[in-house]
C-alpha positions in Angstrom: -138.2 -26.4 -12.6 -134.5 -26.0 -11.5 -132.0 -26.1 -14.0 -129.8 -27.8 -10.8 -127.8 -30.4 -12.8 -129.4 -33.8 -11.7 -126.1 -35.8 -11.6 -124.5 -33.4 -9.2 -127.9 -33.9 -7.0 -127.2 -37.1 -6.6 -123.5 -36.9 -5.6 -124.5 -34.7 -3.0 -126.9 -36.8 -1.7 -124.4 -39.7 -1.7 -121.9 -37.4 0.3 -124.5 -36.4 3.0 -125.1 -40.1 3.5 -121.4 -41.0 3.6 -121.0 -38.7 6.5 -122.8 -41.5 8.6 -120.8 -44.0 7.2 -117.2 -45.1 8.0 -116.0 -46.1 4.3 -113.0 -44.7 2.7 -113.3 -41.4 0.4 -112.1 -43.4 -2.9 -114.7 -46.0 -2.3 -117.4 -43.0 -2.2 -116.2 -41.7 -5.4 -116.4 -45.2 -6.8 -120.1 -45.2 -6.0 -120.7 -41.7 -7.2 -119.4 -42.8 -10.9 -120.9 -44.7 -13.5 -118.9 -48.0 -14.7 -119.6 -47.0 -18.2 -121.6 -44.6 -20.3 -122.7 -45.7 -24.0 -123.2 -42.4 -26.0 -124.3 -42.9 -29.5 -126.1 -41.3 -32.8 -128.8 -43.2 -34.5 -129.3 -42.4 -38.3 -132.8 -43.5 -39.0 -134.8 -43.1 -42.3 -138.0 -41.4 -41.7 -141.1 -41.8 -43.6 -140.6 -39.4 -46.1 -137.0 -40.9 -47.1 -135.0 -38.3 -45.3 -132.2 -39.6 -42.7 -132.7 -37.9 -39.2 -130.1 -38.5 -36.5 -131.0 -38.8 -32.8 -128.3 -38.9 -29.8 -129.0 -41.8 -27.3 -127.4 -43.0 -24.2 -127.2 -45.8 -21.8 -125.1 -45.4 -18.8 -124.4 -48.5 -16.6 -123.3 -47.2 -13.3 -123.2 -50.0 -10.4 -123.4 -53.8 -10.9 -121.8 -55.0 -7.1 -125.9 -56.4 -6.4 -126.6 -57.7 -10.0 -127.4 -57.1 -13.4 -127.6 -53.3 -14.4 -131.4 -52.4 -14.4 -133.2 -49.2 -15.2 -135.8 -47.6 -17.7 -135.3 -46.0 -21.5 -136.9 -42.5 -21.8 -138.0 -40.6 -24.8 -137.6 -36.8 -24.0 -136.5 -33.7 -25.8 -134.4 -33.0 -22.4 -132.6 -35.9 -22.2 -128.8 -35.4 -21.2 -125.6 -37.6 -20.8 -125.7 -36.1 -17.1 -129.6 -37.0 -16.8 -128.8 -40.5 -17.6 -125.8 -41.1 -15.4 -127.9 -39.5 -12.5 -131.0 -41.6 -13.3 -128.3 -44.6 -13.4 -127.2 -43.8 -9.9 -130.5 -43.6 -8.4 -131.5 -46.9 -9.8 -128.5 -48.4 -8.2 -129.8 -47.4 -4.8 -133.4 -47.8 -5.6 -132.9 -51.7 -5.8 -130.7 -51.6 -2.9 -133.1 -50.1 -0.8 -135.7 -52.2 -1.8 -133.6 -55.4 -1.1 -133.7 -56.7 -4.9 -130.4 -58.3 -6.4 -130.1 -56.0 -9.3 -127.8 -52.9 -9.6 -128.5 -49.6 -11.5 -128.9 -48.4 -15.3 -130.7 -45.8 -17.3 -130.9 -45.1 -21.2 -132.3 -42.3 -23.0 -132.8 -40.6 -26.7 -133.2 -37.1 -27.4 -136.6 -37.0 -28.7 -140.0 -35.6 -28.4 -142.2 -38.8 -29.6 -145.0 -36.7 -30.4 -143.4 -35.3 -33.5 -142.8 -39.0 -35.3 -145.1 -41.5 -36.5 -145.6 -44.9 -34.9 -143.5 -46.4 -38.0 -140.7 -43.9 -37.2 -140.5 -44.8 -33.8 -140.5 -48.2 -34.2 -137.5 -47.8 -36.5 -135.7 -45.6 -33.9 -136.4 -47.7 -30.9 -134.8 -50.7 -33.3 -131.9 -48.9 -34.1 -131.3 -47.8 -30.6 -131.8 -51.8 -30.0 -129.5 -52.8 -31.8 -126.6 -50.5 -30.3 -127.6 -51.8 -26.9 -127.3 -55.5 -27.9 -124.1 -56.2 -27.3 -124.4 -54.5 -23.9 -127.6 -56.1 -22.4 -128.7 -59.6 -21.7 -130.7 -60.8 -19.0 -127.4 -61.4 -16.8 -126.2 -58.4 -17.7 -128.2 -55.3 -18.3 -131.9 -55.2 -18.3 -133.7 -52.5 -19.5 -137.4 -51.2 -18.9 -139.9 -48.1 -19.8 -139.6 -44.9 -18.3 -141.0 -41.4 -19.4 -142.6 -41.4 -23.1 -141.8 -45.4 -23.4 -144.2 -48.2 -22.4 -144.9 -51.7 -23.4 -144.9 -50.9 -27.1 -141.1 -50.0 -27.4 -140.0 -52.8 -24.9 -141.6 -55.4 -27.3 -140.1 -53.9 -30.0 -136.4 -53.7 -28.1 -137.0 -57.6 -27.1 -137.7 -58.6 -30.8 -134.8 -56.7 -32.0 -132.4 -58.4 -29.6 -134.1 -61.6 -29.7 -133.8 -61.6 -33.7 -130.2 -60.5 -33.6 -128.9 -62.9 -31.0 -131.1 -65.9 -32.5 -132.5 -66.6 -29.1 -135.8 -66.3 -27.1 -134.9 -64.3 -24.0 -137.8 -62.6 -22.8 -135.9 -61.6 -19.5 -133.9 -59.2 -21.7 -136.2 -56.5 -21.0 -139.1 -55.7 -18.5 -142.3 -53.8 -18.7 -143.3 -55.9 -21.6 -146.7 -56.6 -22.8 -148.7 -59.4 -20.8 -148.4 -61.6 -24.3 -144.8 -61.1 -24.8 -143.9 -62.0 -21.2 -144.8 -59.0 -19.1 -146.1 -59.2 -15.8 -149.3 -58.5 -14.1 -149.5 -55.4 -11.9 -146.6 -53.8 -13.5 -148.4 -50.9 -15.1 -149.6 -49.6 -11.6 -146.7 -50.7 -10.1 -144.8 -47.6 -9.6 -148.3 -45.5 -8.6 -148.9 -48.2 -6.3 -145.6 -48.2 -4.3 -145.5 -44.2 -4.1 -149.2 -44.7 -2.3 -148.1 -47.8 0.2 -145.0 -45.7 1.2 -147.4 -42.3 1.8 -149.9 -45.1 3.9 -146.9 -46.2 5.9 -145.4 -42.2 6.5 -149.2 -41.5 7.6 -149.0 -44.4 10.0 -145.8 -43.4 11.1 -146.8 -39.7 12.1 -150.0 -41.4 13.6 -152.2 -39.6 10.9 -155.3 -41.0 9.3 -155.0 -41.2 5.4 -158.8 -41.4 4.9 -160.1 -37.9 4.2 -156.6 -36.6 3.9 -156.2 -33.8 0.7 -153.8 -34.5 -1.6 -152.3 -32.8 -4.8 -150.7 -35.0 -7.6 -147.9 -32.9 -9.8 -148.0 -35.0 -13.1 -150.5 -37.0 -14.7 -148.5 -39.7 -16.6 -148.6 -43.5 -15.3 -147.3 -43.2 -11.9 -149.3 -39.6 -11.2 -152.8 -40.8 -12.1 -152.5 -44.4 -11.2 -151.5 -42.9 -7.4 -154.6 -40.6 -7.4 -156.9 -43.5 -8.5 -155.3 -45.9 -5.6 -155.0 -43.0 -3.1 -158.9 -41.7 -3.9 -160.0 -45.6 -3.4 -158.3 -45.8 0.1 -160.4 -42.9 1.1 -158.4 -39.6 0.4 -159.7 -36.2 -1.1 -157.4 -35.9 -4.4 -158.3 -31.8 -4.8 -155.3 -31.1 -7.4 -153.8 -32.6 -10.2 -151.8 -31.3 -12.9 -149.9 -32.0 -16.3 -147.5 -30.0 -18.7 -149.9 -27.7 -19.6 -150.9 -26.9 -16.1 -153.2 -28.0 -13.4 -156.7 -27.8 -12.0 -158.1 -27.6 -8.5 -161.4 -28.7 -7.0 -162.3 -28.1 -3.4 -164.4 -31.5 -3.3 -162.3 -34.4 -4.7 -161.9 -35.1 -8.2 -162.7 -38.6 -9.4 -159.4 -39.4 -10.9 -160.0 -42.1 -13.3 -162.8 -39.3 -15.1 -159.9 -36.8 -15.1 -157.9 -39.4 -17.2 -160.6 -40.3 -19.5 -160.5 -36.0 -19.8 -157.0 -36.1 -20.7 -157.1 -39.2 -23.0 -159.8 -37.3 -25.2 -158.1 -33.7 -25.2 -154.6 -34.2 -24.2 -154.5 -32.5 -21.0 -156.5 -32.0 -17.5 -156.5 -28.4 -18.0 -160.2 -27.5 -19.1 -161.7 -30.4 -17.2 -165.1 -29.2 -16.4 -165.8 -29.9 -12.9 -162.7 -27.8 -11.8 -163.5 -24.9 -9.9 -160.1 -23.0 -10.9 -156.8 -23.9 -13.0 -153.4 -23.2 -11.3 -149.7 -23.7 -12.6 -147.7 -26.7 -11.4 -146.0 -24.0 -9.3 -149.5 -23.1 -7.3 -149.9 -26.9 -7.1 -146.8 -27.9 -5.6 -147.6 -25.1 -2.8 -151.1 -25.9 -1.8 -151.9 -26.5 1.7 -152.4 -29.9 1.8 -152.0 -33.1 3.6 -149.9 -35.1 0.9 -148.2 -34.0 -1.9 -146.8 -36.5 -5.0 -144.7 -35.0 -7.3 -144.7 -37.7 -10.2 -143.3 -35.5 -13.1 -139.6 -34.8 -14.2 -136.8 -34.1 -12.1 -136.0 -31.0 -10.0 -139.6 -29.8 -9.7 -139.1 -28.3 -6.1 -135.7 -26.1 -5.7 -134.9 -24.1 -3.1 -136.6 -20.9 -4.6 -140.0 -23.2 -4.4 -139.1 -25.1 -1.1 -140.1 -21.9 1.5 -143.8 -22.1 0.3 -144.4 -25.8 0.5 -147.4 -26.6 2.8 -147.6 -30.0 2.4 -147.3 -32.4 5.6 -146.1 -35.3 3.6 -144.3 -35.8 0.2 -144.1 -39.0 -1.7 -141.8 -39.0 -4.3 -143.6 -40.5 -7.5 -141.0 -39.0 -9.5 -137.1 -39.6 -9.7 -135.3 -36.3 -8.3 -138.2 -34.1 -7.9 -136.8 -32.4 -5.1 -133.2 -30.5 -5.1 -130.6 -30.9 -2.3 -130.9 -27.4 -1.4 -134.5 -27.6 -1.1 -134.5 -31.2 0.4 -132.3 -29.3 3.6 -135.2 -26.4 3.6 -138.3 -29.1 3.8 -136.3 -30.9 6.2 -135.7 -27.8 8.6 -139.6 -27.1 8.1 -140.4 -30.8 9.4 -141.9 -32.0 6.3 -141.7 -35.8 5.9 -140.2 -36.5 2.3 -140.4 -40.6 1.4 -137.5 -40.3 -1.0 -138.0 -41.5 -4.5 -135.7 -44.4 -4.1 -138.0 -46.3 -1.9 -141.5 -44.5 -2.6 -141.6 -45.2 -6.4 -139.7 -48.3 -6.3 -142.4 -50.3 -7.2 -141.6 -50.1 -11.0 -138.2 -51.8 -10.4 -139.6 -54.2 -7.9 -142.1 -55.7 -10.3 -139.6 -55.3 -13.1 -137.8 -57.8 -11.0 -140.5 -59.8 -10.4 -141.0 -59.8 -14.2 -137.4 -60.8 -14.7 -138.0 -63.6 -12.2 -141.1 -65.0 -13.9 -139.3 -64.7 -17.6 -136.3 -67.1 -16.2 -138.6 -69.8 -14.3 -141.2 -69.5 -17.5 -143.8 -69.4 -14.6 -146.0 -66.6 -14.3 -147.9 -65.1 -11.0 -151.5 -63.5 -10.6 -152.0 -60.0 -9.9 -153.0 -60.7 -6.6 -149.5 -62.3 -5.8 -147.7 -59.7 -7.4 -149.5 -56.9 -5.6 -149.1 -58.6 -2.3 -145.3 -59.2 -2.9 -145.1 -55.7 -4.0 -146.7 -54.1 -0.7 -144.5 -56.3 1.7 -141.4 -55.4 0.0 -142.3 -51.5 0.4 -143.6 -52.1 3.9 -140.2 -54.3 5.2 -138.2 -51.3 3.7 -140.0 -48.6 4.9 -139.7 -50.0 8.6 -136.0 -50.5 7.7 -135.5 -47.1 6.8 -137.5 -45.8 9.9 -135.1 -48.4 12.1 -132.4 -46.5 10.5 -133.5 -42.8 10.8 -134.4 -43.3 14.6 -131.4 -45.8 15.8 -128.7 -43.6 13.9 -130.5 -40.2 14.9 -130.2 -39.3 10.9 -131.4 -35.9 9.6 -134.2 -37.2 7.3 -135.6 -40.6 5.5 -133.6 -39.6 2.3 -130.3 -39.7 4.1 -131.4 -43.0 6.2 -132.3 -44.8 2.4 -129.0 -43.9 1.1 -127.1 -44.8 4.7 -128.7 -48.4 3.9 -128.5 -48.5 0.2 -124.8 -47.6 0.6 -124.0 -50.2 3.0 -125.8 -53.0 0.9 -123.8 -51.9 -2.3 -120.6 -51.6 -0.3 -120.9 -54.9 1.4 -121.4 -56.6 -2.0 -118.7 -54.7 -3.7 -116.4 -55.9 -0.4 -117.4 -59.5 -0.6 -116.7 -60.2 -4.3 -113.4 -58.3 -3.5 -110.9 -56.3 -5.9 -109.6 -57.9 -9.4 -107.2 -57.6 -11.3 
């Protein structure tokens, strides 16, 4: 994985799209810079009575189109610039999806596997206490991300409501159903990745049924994408996680692989695999569809010339560096950008937020139908921009569309004071 700074990647992507817009340099600089970043140290008592200090962040990038929205990740590699980049990508993800939210992101520098559940609860609640003055149903609405899920969101909701002496389920999304979560939320990111890939195949005149697929990353987004695309008739021939990957010429059953990973901690060693392979080897397999579903910068300029997939649907945030993107563009690899492909999580988070505010909850069928319609409609919007403006890639088309929507909202609000 490349060590390219993800925040610089974001700024480069915006600059590339800005060339196709008639907008002042100062306006573009504003749209490349977060409005504020919280950096805090959490002092938390461990089970043995000792005190540990954890660095934590929350970036609020832009709120022109609505409350800041974005996940909270627990990972030892969390940095200030990573959180800034992810919060910026969220701005343009919500704008690309045309939902009325802005962009935020948070994280704690921690390997959660090193701590007990009780310790993680205390760490989460300490962070929630720091976040409470900043978040709220009309201000900033966090959500799950890498190594966080319903459990952590439930803790944050409870902490916020206790401190504020209120009931406000919409303060956070990605919650358990009984705590005000939405049907369909767990599968949403993987689902949008597959819907976007299906639209890309249709656009190219290709058939997804029988297509070969490789999935890098077998967390929630990756394994759900593998499961859904397998159900559509595609052949999932390779999957991987942080320990390595596996290959099978005949398709894996993604559910069986997930069960094996749940039991053993990794997909590596799966008995029905033909062979094992590294993550880089998986990324360069000659397949019809590649789904990078791990962390950012998985495909850099060194790896890009070896990419053999016809279509890439980005389930992860920022998995392709700008330099690699240019190489893939020259090789006519169709990349469905992350800010549309993996937008299912934030789109269904928006649906959850709407349901929380109305205190009226939808069926899973309705959630999935609304999500599918959103991704299909906005994919067509990107294709229209891509073709009518003769843009170099779908990523640039996505940023052109998103930037215009954010700029319009900011201009309509005016400047104050």
